[in-house]
N, C-alpha and C positions, 0 to 999 in steps of 0.2 A: 573518569567521572564527567558527567555533563556539566555544562555551564549555560547561562542564559545570554544569548545574543539578542539584539533588537528584533531581528526577523523572527526568532523563535518565540519571543514574548508576544509579538503581533499575532502569530499563528495560534498560539495557545489562547490568547485573549479572544480572538475571533471564534474559536471553537467553544469556549466557555460561554460567551455572550449568546451566540446563536443556539447552542444546545439548551441553555437554560430558558431561552425564549420558547423553544420547542417543548420543554418539560411543562411549562405553564400554559401553553396555548396549543391545544390539540389540532386545531384547524391549520395553524402555521406549520406544525410538524407534518401533517398529512399533505400539505401543499408542496413542501420542499424535499420530502424524502424521495429516494430512488424507487421508482415503480415502473416495471416494464410496460404495462398498458399505457400509463400516462406519457412515458417517453415516446412510445410509438404513435401517440396521438399528437405529438408535436412539442411536448414539454421537455425539450432537451436540457433546459437549465437544471433539471433535477440530477443530471449526471454529475454536475459540479456542486450544487447546493447540498446534496445529501452527505457530502464529505465533511460538513461542519455540524451535522446533527448527530446526536447520540441517544441511545435508548434510555440510559439512566446515568446517574453520577458515577457509578463504578465503571461503566463502559468508557465514559469520558476521561476519568482519572487514569485508567490503564493506558489509554492511547496517548495522553499528554505526557505521562511519566516516561513512557517508552520513547516518545519523540525527544524529550529532554535529554535522555541518556545517550542518544545516537546522533542528534543533530550536529553537535559540536565537531564531530569527526569530518562530516561533509563540508561544513562551513570553513573549517580550518584548511581544507584542501582546495576548495574552489570559490570561496567567498559567499556572502549572503545572497546576492542576486541569483547566482547559478544554483545555489541550494534551493531557493524558492521555485526556480524553474523545475528542478527535479521533483520537488514536493507536489507541485500542481499537476505536472504531467503524470506522475504516479497516481494521483487522486483520480484523474480522468481515465487513465488506463484501467484502474481497478473497476470502475463503473462500466466501462465498455466491455470488459471481459465478462462481467456479470450479465450484461445485456446479450452478448453473443451466446452464452451458455444457457440462458433462461428465456430466449427469444419467443418461445411458444407458451411460456407461463406468464400470462398477462397479470396475474395476481402477485407475482414475485416482487417483494419490496426489501429494501436494505438502507441502512444509515451507518455513518461512522467514518472516522478518519483512518481506519485500519489500512486501506489500500495505499494511501499517501505515506503513512508511517512505515509500512512494509517496504515501500520504495526507498525510503531514507535508510532503513536498516540494511537493505541489500546494497545500496550505494556505499554505505560506511564499510561494509564487509569487503567490498571490492577495493577500497582504498587501504584498509588495514585488516587483511584476512587473518592474521596471526595475533595482532596486538589485542583485538577485542576478544574478551572471554565471556561467553554467555553463562550466567550463574557462577562466574568465577572459575569455570572449569572447561567448558566446551569451546574450542576455537570457533571464531565467528563463521568461517567458511563451512565448517561441518554443520553448524546450526542452520545456516542459510539453505544449504542443499537439503538437509533433512526436513526442514520445515516445509519447503516447497513440495517435496515428494509426499509429505503427509497431506498437504493441501490438495494434491492431485487425488490421493486416496479419499479425502473428505468430499471432493467434488463428485467422484464416482459413486461413493456410497451414501452421499447426502447426509453426512454425520453432523448431528446437532444443529442448533440455530445459529450457525456461523457462516459468514460470507467467504468461504474458502476461495471462490473464484475471484473475488475482489482482492483478497490478499495476494493471490498469485499474479493477477493483472497488475497490481501495484508494484510488485517486485520486478516484473518484466519492464514496466515503465521506468523504474529506477535503474535497472541494468542498462537498457538501451540509451537512456538520456545521459547517464554517467559516461558511457563510452563516447558519446557524441561530444560532450563537454570536456572530457579528459581522455582523449585518444592515446595519450602517452602511457596509459595503463597497459595497452597492448604490447608496448616495448618493455615496460617494467616487469610484467609477469604474465605473459601470454598464456602459460599453462593454467594459472589460476582463473584467468578470465574465461577460458574454455571449460574448465571444471565447473565453474559457477553457472554455466549455460546448460549443463546437463539436464536439470529439471525442465527447462524450457523446451528442449529438444524432445524430451520424453512426452510432455503434454502434447506437443505438435504431432508427434507420431501416433499417439493414442487417439487423438481427435481424427486424424486422417484415416485410421483403421476402424473408426466407429466404436472404440472401446470406452469412450467417455462422452 
C-alpha cells in the first residue's frame, strides 16, 4: 500500500494546481500542452510542461492515485531525490518518444503525467518484481511486460485517444534511469532485468524493420 512522502506530495500538488489552472484557462492549456508543431517551432518547454497538465479530473485522479500506490517502493529503495530524477527523466522520455513517432504529424498533441507515472511503475517493478501484485493477482513483472507489449500494439494500430508512445517512452526512461541509479540490480537479478527489457527490444526491432 502506498504512503505519502514529501516529494510525492509536492509532485501531486504540482499536478493538481497546474491541471486545474488548465481546466479553467484554455489559453494556458493550449500554451503548455505537448504539440509536435509547436515543439518543432522551438517551444521545447512543452516536452516538460505537458506532463503536469491533464484533460479532466478523472485523468488527473487516475494518474495521481497510480503514482501514490507505486512511488513508495522506489523511494524506499533509492530515496526521494533519486526518485524525483527517475520521475522527471521518465516524463521527458515519454514526450520525446511521442515526438519521434509523431514527428510528421504537426497537429499531434498530448498531456498528462502518464509517461512519468509509467516510469515509476516500471522502476518499482524492477525493484520488487514479485512483491507487487497488480489487481492483487498479476505479478508486477508480468503486468509490466504485458502492458508495454500492448502499448506497442496500440502504437501500431493507433488504438483510442491514448498516448501509448508516451507510456512506452516513460517506461524506457524509468528502466534506464533505474539501472543507472541502482546498478546493483544487475547482480541481484540479471535475468529479471533482461526479461523486463524484452518489450524495449521488440519495439527497437519493429522500428528498424519499419513495422511501426
